[in-house]
C-alpha positions in Angstrom: 115.6 121.1 10.7 115.2 118.5 13.5 116.9 115.1 13.4 113.5 113.5 12.9 112.8 115.7 9.8 116.2 114.8 8.3 115.6 111.1 9.0 112.1 111.2 7.5 113.2 113.1 4.4 116.0 110.6 4.0 113.6 107.7 4.0 111.3 109.5 1.6 114.1 110.3 -0.8 115.1 106.6 -1.1 113.8 104.2 -3.7 111.5 102.4 -1.3 108.2 101.3 -2.7 105.2 103.5 -1.7 101.5 103.0 -2.2 99.9 106.0 -3.9 98.3 108.5 -1.5 95.0 109.6 -3.1 94.7 113.3 -3.7 92.1 113.9 -1.0 93.8 111.5 1.4 96.7 111.9 3.8 100.1 110.2 4.3 100.5 108.8 7.8 104.2 109.0 7.5 105.9 111.4 9.9 102.8 111.8 12.0 102.0 111.7 15.7 98.3 111.2 16.0 95.3 110.8 18.3 94.1 107.3 18.7 90.4 106.3 18.2 88.7 106.3 21.6 85.0 105.9 22.1 83.7 108.7 24.4 87.2 110.2 24.6 87.4 110.8 20.9 84.4 113.0 20.3 84.6 116.3 18.6 85.8 118.6 21.4 88.5 116.1 22.4 89.8 115.9 18.8 89.8 119.7 18.5 91.8 119.9 21.7 94.4 117.4 20.4 94.8 119.4 17.2 95.1 122.6 19.2 98.1 121.1 21.0 99.8 119.8 18.0 98.4 116.4 17.0 99.1 115.9 13.3 96.0 113.7 12.6 93.0 112.6 14.7 91.0 109.4 14.6 87.3 109.6 15.4 85.7 107.1 17.8 84.9 103.7 16.4 81.5 104.1 14.7 79.6 100.9 13.8 78.6 100.6 10.1 74.9 99.9 10.9 74.6 103.0 13.0 75.7 105.2 10.1 73.5 103.6 7.5 70.2 105.4 7.5 71.6 108.7 8.8 71.0 112.1 7.3 73.9 114.5 6.8 73.1 118.0 8.1 75.1 121.2 8.4 74.5 123.1 11.6 75.3 126.8 11.1 75.2 127.5 14.9 78.0 125.1 15.7 79.6 125.1 12.2 79.6 121.3 12.3 78.4 118.6 10.0 76.1 116.2 11.8 74.9 112.7 10.8 71.5 112.2 12.5 69.0 109.4 12.6 65.9 108.3 14.5 66.7 106.1 17.5 66.2 102.4 17.0 63.6 102.0 19.8 64.5 98.4 20.2 63.6 97.6 16.6 60.2 99.3 16.8 59.1 102.1 14.6 59.8 105.3 16.6 57.1 107.9 17.1 56.9 110.7 14.6 57.8 113.3 17.1 60.8 111.5 18.6 64.1 113.5 18.4 66.8 112.5 16.1 70.0 110.9 17.6 73.4 112.4 16.8 75.6 109.6 15.4 78.7 111.4 14.2 79.8 115.0 14.2 82.7 116.8 12.6 84.0 120.3 12.3 85.1 120.7 8.6 86.9 124.0 9.2 89.0 122.9 12.2 89.7 119.2 11.4 89.3 119.2 7.7 92.1 117.1 6.0 93.1 115.7 9.4 90.2 113.5 10.5 90.2 109.7 10.0 86.9 108.0 10.3 87.2 104.7 12.1 84.6 102.1 11.4 83.4 99.0 13.3 82.3 96.4 10.7 82.3 92.7 9.9 80.6 93.0 6.5 82.1 94.3 3.2 78.8 95.5 1.8 77.8 97.4 5.0 81.3 98.8 5.3 81.0 100.3 1.8 77.5 101.7 2.4 78.6 103.4 5.7 81.8 104.7 4.3 80.1 106.4 1.3 78.0 108.5 3.7 81.1 110.1 5.3 83.9 109.7 2.8 83.5 113.1 1.1 84.1 114.8 4.5 87.1 112.9 6.0 90.7 112.3 5.0 90.6 108.5 5.3 88.6 105.4 6.3 90.1 103.1 9.0 88.8 99.7 9.9 88.9 98.7 13.5 90.4 95.2 13.8 91.8 95.7 17.3 89.1 96.5 19.8 88.9 93.5 22.3 85.6 94.6 24.0 82.5 92.4 23.7 80.3 95.1 22.2 82.6 95.0 19.2 83.8 91.4 19.0 80.4 89.7 19.6 79.3 90.6 16.1 82.6 89.6 14.5 84.0 93.2 14.5 87.1 94.6 16.2 89.7 92.1 17.3 87.5 89.2 16.2 88.5 90.1 12.7 92.1 89.0 13.5 90.6 85.4 13.7 88.9 85.8 10.4 91.6 87.2 8.1 89.7 86.3 4.9 86.8 88.4 6.0 89.1 91.3 7.1 90.9 91.3 3.8 87.5 91.2 1.9 86.4 94.3 3.8 89.6 96.2 3.1 89.5 95.2 -0.6 85.9 96.3 -0.9 86.6 99.7 0.6 89.7 100.2 -1.6 87.8 99.3 -4.7 84.6 101.3 -4.0 85.8 104.3 -1.8 89.2 105.2 -3.0 88.4 105.7 -6.8 85.3 107.8 -6.1 86.4 109.9 -3.2 90.2 109.8 -3.6 90.9 109.0 0.1 92.9 106.1 1.5 91.9 103.1 3.5 93.8 101.8 6.5 93.4 99.2 9.3 94.3 99.1 13.0 95.2 95.7 14.4 96.8 94.0 17.5 99.8 91.7 17.5 99.1 87.9 17.5 100.6 85.4 19.8 103.6 84.7 17.7 105.7 86.8 15.3 105.1 84.2 12.5 101.3 84.6 12.9 101.5 88.4 12.9 103.8 88.5 9.9 101.5 86.2 7.9 98.5 88.4 8.7 100.3 91.7 8.0 101.5 90.5 4.6 98.0 89.7 3.6 96.7 93.1 4.8 99.3 95.2 3.0 98.4 93.4 -0.2 94.8 94.7 -0.2 95.7 98.2 -1.4 95.6 100.0 1.9 97.7 103.1 2.5 98.3 102.6 6.2 98.4 100.1 9.0 98.5 100.8 12.8 99.6 98.1 15.2 98.6 98.1 18.8 101.5 96.4 20.5 99.4 94.2 22.7 97.6 90.9 22.1 93.8 90.7 22.2 93.6 89.4 25.8 95.9 92.1 27.1 94.6 95.2 28.8 96.1 98.8 29.0 97.6 98.2 32.5 99.9 95.5 30.9 103.0 96.9 29.3 103.1 97.0 25.5 105.1 94.3 23.7 107.3 95.7 21.0 109.3 92.7 20.1 107.4 92.3 16.8 107.3 95.9 15.9 110.4 96.2 13.7 109.4 93.1 11.7 105.9 94.6 11.1 107.5 97.9 10.1 109.7 96.1 7.6 106.8 94.2 6.0 104.9 97.4 5.6 107.8 99.2 4.1 108.4 96.4 1.6 104.8 96.8 0.5 104.9 100.7 0.5 102.4 100.9 3.3 102.8 103.4 6.1 103.1 101.8 9.6 102.1 103.5 12.8 102.7 102.1 16.3 100.4 102.3 19.3 100.7 101.3 22.9 102.4 103.1 25.9 103.3 106.1 23.8 103.6 108.9 26.4 104.1 112.1 24.4 105.4 113.6 21.2 109.1 113.4 22.2 108.7 109.8 23.3 106.9 109.0 20.0 109.8 110.4 18.0 112.2 108.3 20.0 110.2 105.1 19.4 109.9 105.9 15.7 113.6 106.1 15.4 114.2 103.0 17.5 111.8 100.7 15.7 111.8 102.1 12.2 108.0 102.8 12.1 106.6 105.7 10.2 104.6 107.4 13.0 103.0 106.9 16.4 99.5 107.0 17.9 98.8 108.2 21.4 95.8 107.0 23.4 95.7 106.9 27.2 98.1 109.8 27.8 96.2 112.0 25.3 93.0 111.2 27.2 94.6 112.4 30.5 96.3 115.5 29.0 96.2 116.2 25.3 99.0 118.8 25.6 101.2 115.6 25.4 101.2 116.4 21.7 103.4 119.4 22.4 107.1 118.7 22.2 109.7 120.1 24.6 110.6 122.9 22.2 107.0 124.1 22.3 106.9 124.0 26.1 105.8 120.4 26.7 103.0 119.3 29.0 100.7 122.0 30.4 99.0 122.1 33.8 95.6 120.5 33.9 93.6 123.7 34.7 94.8 125.4 31.4 93.9 122.3 29.4 90.5 122.0 31.1 89.6 125.6 30.3 90.4 125.1 26.6 88.5 121.8 26.5 85.4 123.5 28.0 85.7 126.3 25.4 85.6 123.7 22.5 82.9 121.7 24.2 80.6 124.7 24.4 81.5 126.0 21.0 80.2 122.7 19.4 77.4 122.3 22.0 78.8 118.9 23.0 76.4 116.6 25.0 77.0 117.5 28.6 77.3 113.9 29.8 80.2 113.4 27.5 81.9 116.7 28.5 81.6 115.7 32.2 83.1 112.3 31.5 86.1 113.9 29.8 86.5 116.5 32.6 86.9 113.5 35.0 89.7 112.3 32.8 91.4 115.6 32.5 91.2 116.7 36.2 93.6 114.7 38.4 91.7 112.6 40.9 93.4 114.1 43.9 92.3 117.6 43.0 89.4 119.1 45.0 87.8 120.1 41.7 87.6 116.4 40.7 85.0 115.6 43.4 83.1 118.9 42.8 82.7 118.1 39.1 80.7 115.0 40.0 77.8 117.1 41.3 77.6 119.4 38.4 74.7 119.0 36.0 75.3 121.9 33.6 78.0 123.9 31.9 77.1 126.9 34.0 77.7 125.0 37.2 81.0 123.6 35.9 82.3 127.1 35.0 81.1 128.4 38.3 82.8 125.6 40.3 86.1 126.0 38.3 86.1 129.8 38.6 85.7 130.5 34.9 83.6 133.5 35.4 84.5 134.8 31.9 82.8 131.8 30.4 79.5 132.0 32.4 77.5 133.9 29.8 78.4 131.4 27.1 77.8 128.5 29.5 74.2 129.7 30.2 73.5 130.1 26.5 74.7 126.6 25.7 72.8 125.1 28.6 69.6 126.6 27.3 70.3 125.4 23.8 70.8 121.9 25.1 67.6 122.2 27.2 69.5 122.0 30.5 68.5 124.3 33.4 71.7 126.2 34.2 70.8 126.5 37.9 69.2 123.2 38.8 70.3 119.6 39.3 69.5 118.3 35.8 67.7 118.3 32.5 64.1 119.4 32.5 61.4 120.6 30.2 62.6 124.0 29.2 59.3 125.0 27.7 58.0 125.6 31.3 61.2 126.8 32.8 60.8 130.6 32.3 63.4 131.5 34.9 66.1 129.6 33.1 65.0 131.3 29.8 65.2 134.7 31.4 68.7 133.9 32.6 69.7 133.5 29.0 68.9 137.2 28.2 68.2 138.0 24.5 69.1 134.4 23.6 66.0 133.3 25.5 63.8 135.7 23.6 64.5 134.0 20.4 63.6 130.6 22.0 60.0 131.3 23.0 58.4 128.2 24.7 56.4 126.0 22.3 54.0 123.2 22.8 56.6 120.6 22.0 60.4 120.4 22.0 62.1 122.3 19.2 63.2 120.2 16.2 66.7 120.6 14.6 65.3 122.5 11.7 64.0 125.3 13.9 67.5 125.7 15.3 69.1 126.4 12.0 70.2 122.8 11.1 69.8 122.4 7.4 69.2 119.1 5.7 72.0 118.4 3.1 71.0 115.0 1.8 68.2 112.6 2.0 68.4 109.8 4.5 69.5 106.4 3.4 67.2 103.3 3.9 66.6 102.5 7.5 68.9 100.0 9.2 69.1 99.1 12.8 72.0 100.8 14.5 74.6 99.1 16.7 75.0 101.7 19.4 78.6 102.5 20.3 79.9 102.5 23.9 83.3 103.8 25.1 86.7 102.2 25.1 90.2 102.6 23.6 90.4 100.6 20.4 
């Protein structure tokens, strides 16, 4: 048994107060987890983090209004659960034949019991409506009160909630009262430190009294950016306040890898740690030294591509992540920028053993494997032929194929329509 395990068991064996962990929820104590990152926290990235040893994964911040009105569907081809809805069309009624937009996707088999849904919200009622749509499929609901970017703060969400503590507490209380009893999962919150320790302590004491099971603190103030070093002077105080209330406390900010996380946990007395930037660059940072530590980029990239193709991840997102995983000085980094398909990526990286799967996925996503971009696959017979027998089952039709014809089964009726607030990418 490691020193960390002995320390953690010693803490747990003490008489410290502890908020009850619901039976379908998860205790954040003793965990090293993947941070919520828009774009960098989509499904294949989460699967990769879990593959390399992350104990829990946070999904990307998803705005409450974007979830309200979605339909939950199971996709037997990718074995995922997808929340879909018609695009907003700028507030206009979309045409009947417009394709549904994918709002959120999970893999219940591979991340079941380990996925935390993070929500962007500034309204208790909307927060509850959105949470109810996903609560049966996740291990916890987390409220984002730390994102400093305008797309979040302009509507009173994210770090703006730090300036409206009454509203933030009302959101947490509404979720605790309406989600926890019905779905038996916990509610948590992610915040940033305030300008003074006194202000932070006042806020944290209010938050831990709402019934939440966990609190994550990003050790930067709202104006600070990732290039500025994290400030940990308030961390022990926050950990102590959380411990007094029986709430698990995670730290975030300049955590390099699992071994570094365990050192920080011991030093500051927190219950766990969250990794963001380093996990975006190389998710094998979740491997400790006893497990071999950090892997070379090319091995990580191959595993990422496997997961991305397995769940038919949107190619634009896959390409974005590849540009994070491949070091900028590598020749492959520049070559990736010209790739417009999974087939071309595998060809360029020398993954010949993945080429057949790549062509199949490209055709499923209506991408020409051999050309410069997306085109109308109903008239692209050469690309269909390249897919072999897969193409035969996808005979060209007068209009693009709907989800139902690709084996995506509707599981529940859509909720009343609401205008979505589209998410864009940042560490939160």
